[in-house]
C-alpha positions in Angstrom: 133.7 93.0 60.2 131.1 90.4 60.9 129.0 90.7 64.3 128.4 87.7 65.6 124.9 87.8 67.7 124.6 87.6 71.4 122.6 83.6 71.4 126.1 82.3 68.9 128.1 83.5 71.6 126.5 82.0 74.7 126.3 78.8 72.2 130.0 79.5 72.3 130.5 79.7 75.5 127.9 77.0 76.8 130.2 74.7 74.6 133.5 75.4 75.5 132.2 76.2 79.4 129.7 73.7 80.7 130.0 71.0 77.6 133.8 70.2 77.4 134.8 70.2 81.1 132.1 68.0 81.6 134.0 65.0 79.6 132.5 65.5 76.1 135.3 65.0 73.9 133.0 64.0 71.2 133.4 66.0 68.1 130.2 64.9 66.3 128.2 66.2 69.5 130.1 68.9 70.2 129.2 70.4 66.7 125.7 69.1 67.1 125.1 71.3 70.2 127.3 74.2 68.7 124.8 74.7 65.5 121.2 73.3 67.2 120.0 76.8 68.5 118.5 75.5 72.2 116.6 79.2 72.4 114.6 78.0 70.0 113.1 75.1 72.1 113.0 77.2 75.3 109.5 78.7 76.6 109.8 82.3 76.1 109.8 83.1 79.4 112.9 81.4 80.1 114.6 82.4 76.3 116.9 84.5 78.3 118.3 81.2 80.7 118.4 79.0 77.7 122.5 78.7 78.1 122.7 78.6 81.3 123.7 75.4 83.3 120.5 74.7 84.6 117.1 72.6 83.6 114.3 74.9 82.3 111.0 74.3 83.5 108.1 73.1 81.4 104.4 74.7 82.6 103.1 73.8 85.7 103.4 69.8 85.3 107.0 69.7 86.8 108.8 68.5 83.7 112.2 70.2 83.0 114.3 70.5 79.4 117.7 68.4 81.1 120.6 70.9 81.7 122.7 71.2 78.3 125.5 69.2 80.2 123.7 66.3 80.9 122.2 66.7 77.2 125.7 66.6 76.2 126.6 63.5 78.0 123.5 61.1 76.6 124.1 62.4 73.4 127.7 61.2 73.8 127.1 57.5 75.5 124.6 56.8 72.8 126.8 57.7 69.3 124.1 58.3 67.5 124.6 57.4 64.1 122.8 58.5 60.8 119.7 56.4 59.4 119.3 55.2 63.4 115.6 55.2 64.7 115.3 56.7 68.0 112.5 56.9 70.6 112.2 59.8 73.2 110.3 59.3 76.1 108.6 62.3 77.6 109.5 65.6 75.3 112.8 68.2 75.4 110.2 71.0 73.6 112.2 69.5 70.8 115.7 70.5 71.5 116.8 66.9 72.3 115.1 65.8 69.1 116.2 68.5 67.0 120.1 67.0 68.8 119.0 63.6 67.8 117.7 64.6 64.4 120.8 67.0 63.3 123.2 63.7 64.7 121.2 62.0 61.7 118.6 59.9 63.6 114.7 59.5 62.7 112.8 60.5 65.9 109.7 59.4 67.2 108.9 61.4 70.2 106.0 60.0 72.8 104.6 62.7 75.4 101.6 62.0 77.5 101.0 65.7 78.3 98.4 67.0 75.4 100.1 71.1 75.9 103.5 69.9 75.8 102.9 67.1 73.2 101.2 69.9 70.8 104.2 72.8 71.3 106.8 70.5 70.9 105.1 69.8 67.8 104.7 73.3 66.7 108.6 74.0 66.8 109.7 70.7 65.4 107.6 71.3 61.9 110.7 72.7 60.1 112.5 68.7 60.9 109.9 67.2 58.7 108.8 63.8 58.4 111.7 62.5 59.8 110.3 63.3 63.4 107.2 62.7 64.6 105.6 63.5 67.3 102.9 61.4 69.4 100.7 62.3 72.1 100.6 58.9 74.4 101.8 57.2 77.9 105.4 55.3 76.3 105.7 53.4 79.2 103.5 51.3 79.8 102.8 50.3 76.3 105.2 49.3 73.3 105.7 52.3 70.7 104.8 51.7 67.4 107.8 52.0 64.9 110.4 49.4 67.3 112.2 48.3 67.7 114.6 51.2 68.2 118.4 52.0 67.9 118.1 54.5 70.6 115.8 55.6 73.3 115.8 58.6 75.3 114.1 59.4 79.0 113.7 63.1 79.3 113.3 62.6 83.1 114.0 60.3 85.8 112.7 57.2 87.2 112.3 55.6 90.4 113.5 51.7 89.6 115.0 49.7 87.1 111.3 48.1 86.8 110.0 50.7 85.1 113.0 51.0 82.4 112.1 47.0 81.6 109.4 47.8 78.9 112.2 50.5 77.8 115.0 48.0 77.4 112.5 45.3 75.3 111.8 47.6 72.5 115.6 48.2 71.6 117.0 46.6 68.4 120.0 44.2 68.9 123.2 46.6 69.8 120.2 49.7 70.5 121.2 52.0 73.6 118.7 53.4 76.2 119.8 56.2 78.1 117.6 56.8 81.3 118.1 58.4 84.9 117.4 55.8 87.4 116.6 56.6 91.4 115.3 58.8 94.0 116.4 61.7 95.6 118.9 62.8 96.5 120.6 59.7 94.2 120.3 59.0 91.1 122.0 57.7 88.3 122.4 58.0 84.4 123.0 55.2 83.4 123.4 53.8 79.5 121.3 50.0 78.4 122.9 47.8 75.5 121.2 45.0 74.1 123.7 43.0 73.3 121.8 39.8 72.5 118.1 38.7 72.5 117.6 38.1 76.3 120.8 40.0 77.0 122.1 43.4 78.3 124.8 45.2 79.5 124.3 48.2 81.9 127.0 50.9 82.3 126.6 53.2 85.0 127.9 57.2 83.5 127.2 59.4 86.6 125.4 61.3 89.1 122.9 63.5 88.5 119.0 64.2 89.4 116.0 64.9 87.3 112.6 65.0 87.7 110.4 62.4 87.1 107.7 61.6 84.2 104.5 62.2 85.8 102.7 59.1 86.0 99.7 58.7 83.7 97.7 56.1 82.7 97.4 54.4 79.3 95.3 56.4 76.7 94.8 55.7 72.8 97.6 58.0 70.9 96.8 60.1 68.5 99.2 61.4 66.1 100.3 65.4 64.5 
């Protein structure tokens, strides 16, 4: 008789009880969430809550890993294809990165907090050179490696103005996922670049996420 590990069962339950009921029907996304071990990316103190329907704190910065169902919805909205270039603004401690890589993307992660960037890089070593982690501010200046087919913001921004610089880094037909607004009302949006100066904005769902901490521009360095 094959023994089912506790984490495997918890991951299966997450997909069946949290993800599917929240309108996620994309088979590739469901398979990705069933395959990527979220517990490998959760800080040690919260390892037992890896598959709970909650955000996971990432230290004193106030930053968090987004709840699993929000990650699932953002992956479904972005429709990631093999070989696409993805940019992740703010770390997910490697979890969203690993999901994007599982879907076939090549990923650049830009994280202004040096400690979070280092710990994320350590967790992603096994994914090889298809993933690059940089310690830098990705909100105030363009990120090398663009234009990008996919951009994910791991945290909320208070207004569309903060997302404008990211929109211009999209390739034609590129997609941006971002949560905009201030408590208690925030909305998740998908922005698609449909032309050189034209964008389509689709409201996806209401949610809440802590904001990305404001940081000053710094010289980027690459691990």
